[in-house]
C-alpha positions in Angstrom: 0.0 0.0 0.0 1.4 3.4 -1.0 1.9 5.9 1.8 0.9 9.5 1.5 3.8 12.0 1.7 4.1 13.6 5.1 1.9 16.7 5.3 -0.4 15.6 2.4 -4.0 16.5 2.9 -6.7 13.9 2.1 -8.9 14.9 -0.8 -12.4 16.0 0.5 -15.4 14.5 -1.2 -17.7 16.9 -3.1 -21.4 16.9 -2.7 -23.6 18.2 -5.5 -27.4 18.9 -5.3 -29.8 21.2 -7.0 -31.6 23.9 -5.1 -33.9 26.7 -6.1 -32.0 29.7 -7.3 -33.9 32.0 -4.9 -32.9 29.8 -2.0 -29.3 29.8 -3.2 -29.3 33.6 -3.3 -30.8 33.9 0.1 -28.2 31.5 1.6 -25.3 33.3 -0.2 -26.6 36.7 1.1 -26.8 35.4 4.7 -23.4 33.8 4.4 -22.0 37.1 3.2 -23.6 39.0 6.1 -21.9 36.6 8.5 -18.5 36.9 6.6 -18.6 33.3 5.4 -18.5 31.6 2.1 -21.5 29.7 0.9 -19.6 26.5 1.5 -18.7 27.5 5.1 -22.3 28.5 5.9 -23.8 25.4 4.4 -21.3 23.1 6.2 -22.2 24.8 9.5 -25.9 24.4 8.8 -25.5 20.7 7.9 -23.4 20.1 11.1 -26.0 21.8 13.2 -28.8 19.8 11.6 -26.9 16.6 12.2 -26.2 17.4 15.8 -29.8 18.3 16.4 -30.9 15.0 14.9 -28.4 13.0 17.1 -29.5 14.9 20.2 -33.1 14.3 19.5 -32.6 10.6 18.9 -30.5 10.3 22.1 -33.1 12.2 24.0 -35.9 10.0 22.8 -33.8 6.9 23.7 -33.3 8.4 27.2 -37.1 9.0 27.5 -37.7 5.4 26.5 -35.8 4.3 29.6 -38.6 3.7 32.0 -36.5 3.5 35.2 -37.4 6.3 37.5 -40.4 7.5 35.4 -44.0 7.9 36.3 -47.2 7.8 34.3 -49.3 10.8 33.7 -52.0 9.3 35.9 -49.5 8.8 38.7 -48.3 12.4 38.3 -51.9 13.7 38.4 -52.7 11.7 41.5 -49.6 13.0 43.3 -50.5 16.5 42.3 -54.1 16.2 43.5 -53.0 14.6 46.8 -50.6 17.5 47.4 -53.3 20.0 46.6 -55.7 18.3 49.0 -53.0 18.3 51.7 -52.5 22.0 51.2 -56.2 22.8 51.6 -56.7 20.8 54.8 
């Protein structure tokens, strides 16, 4: 297997997709306002979207863990019991 020369940078894959010209212009304008290139802005947006998706999936997985959770009925009953105790 051939080795890359020291300091060589791996070639980055390119992604191509079609978008509406108006959307492209809006993105390019927003990127310019932020002092970024369209590529920089789009990359940041994709990373944020990916992180949000991962966070949401992990959050849902955590909610699926039933240990230490109560049903809505149990929560309502506890609330009503506390309210009744306060009014006695």
